[in-house]
C-alpha positions, 0 to 999 in steps of 0.5 A: 513274387519271391522277394529275393529272386534268384542269382543268375549264373550267366546271362548272355545275349543273342541277336537276329543275324543280318546277311547278304544273299541271293536266290541263285548261287554264283561265285560270290554267293556260294554258301547255302542255307538248307531247309529241313531234310525229309530224311531227318527223323526225330525219336522221342525216347519217352514213348519207349521208356518212362525214365527216358521222358524228355530225351530225343534223338535225331538221325536218319534211317539206314538199313532199318536202323536209326543212325546219327545224321550227317555232320557239318563237314559232310553237309558242307562237302555236298551231302545234301547238294542237288536235293532242292533243299537250298533256300538261299545262298549267302556271301560269307561262311562266317556269317552263315555259321553265326546264323546257325548258332543264333537260329534266325536272321534276315537275308538282304537279297540282291534286289533289296528285298528281305528274306527272314529265315528261322530255325526249323531243326538241327541234325541233333549232334553235340554243340561245340563252342568255337570261342572255347576252341579258340581259347583252348588252343591259345588263338584268343586271349582270355576274356576275348571270346566275344562274338566280335573277337571270334568273327574277327579271328575267323575272317582274318584266318580263312584257311584255319576258320573252316576247320575250326567251325567244323569242330562244331558238328551241329548243323542248323536247318531253316525255314522261310518266315513270312511276316514279323519275326524272328519267331521264338519258342512260343511261336510268336515274334520276339520283341527286342529288349523284352524277350528272354530265352530260358530253360522251359524245364525250370521256367514256364514259357510265357511267364513275365520276369523282372530282370535285374542285371547290368548292361554289357561290359559295364556296371550300369543297372539294366532292370526291366520287365521281360517275358520268357518267350524263347528257348535255346540249345545252350540255355540250360539250368534254373538260373540261366537266361539269354537276352534278345537284342534285336538285329543289326550291328548295335544288337550284335555289339550288345549281344556279343559283349553280354556275359553278366550276372544278376537276378530275376524274379518270376511274377505269378498270380497270388493264387498260384504263389499261394499254392507253390513255393517258387523261386526265380 
């Protein structure tokens, strides 16, 4: 244990989204969640050149060439329609968008059953934060780019919302999860309030971490033992973390308002700590 810990540049929160859906589409349930397409190809460039280790490209093969995969606008306009990839249809495009960002969620079906869906893949295109777009264009005031404010703006401006969400060309594909969930980067269910998403380049998955920060929107101390169990496309760097809050409105409220600083301490066996000089 490093007695000083590491200052966390940004500690954010995420949650398991909850949506309403149907196994068959109609006028109300009109926005599909898709399974991973069979033509989505992943290329690990490290297999071609050592200096490209860890870099992966996603795309599809067209005329013998690997080209970028279809973007959000193309998919929403029907590029994958009729291919049997629809898992479920949901009733709100904004909720569907935030499910893409969060990566996992619970879909409450019309008969009351719960379908849990989890991350399967993305189209590999760059991620654009809708909140930053709204800030840059003056549609949200500084300090108001929380999940709640972004959702409220998108719901209140449906005509503009479609175009704004399409600025994020990245598109997420899902799989149905049987049993407990959501499933994190370690392949095991996440625990609300105890699972932390990290950058595995700097933090080993499965490591226990003592977190020292504050509750969202306050100065009240939030100190507890966490486990590095997940990863995220926006979680990059040695001092970056994403706190899993669970599902439902309370989890959304905490996750949406969380942008804290703090410290974390990586807990290691003495035998390992003696071999390596490790900071959090």
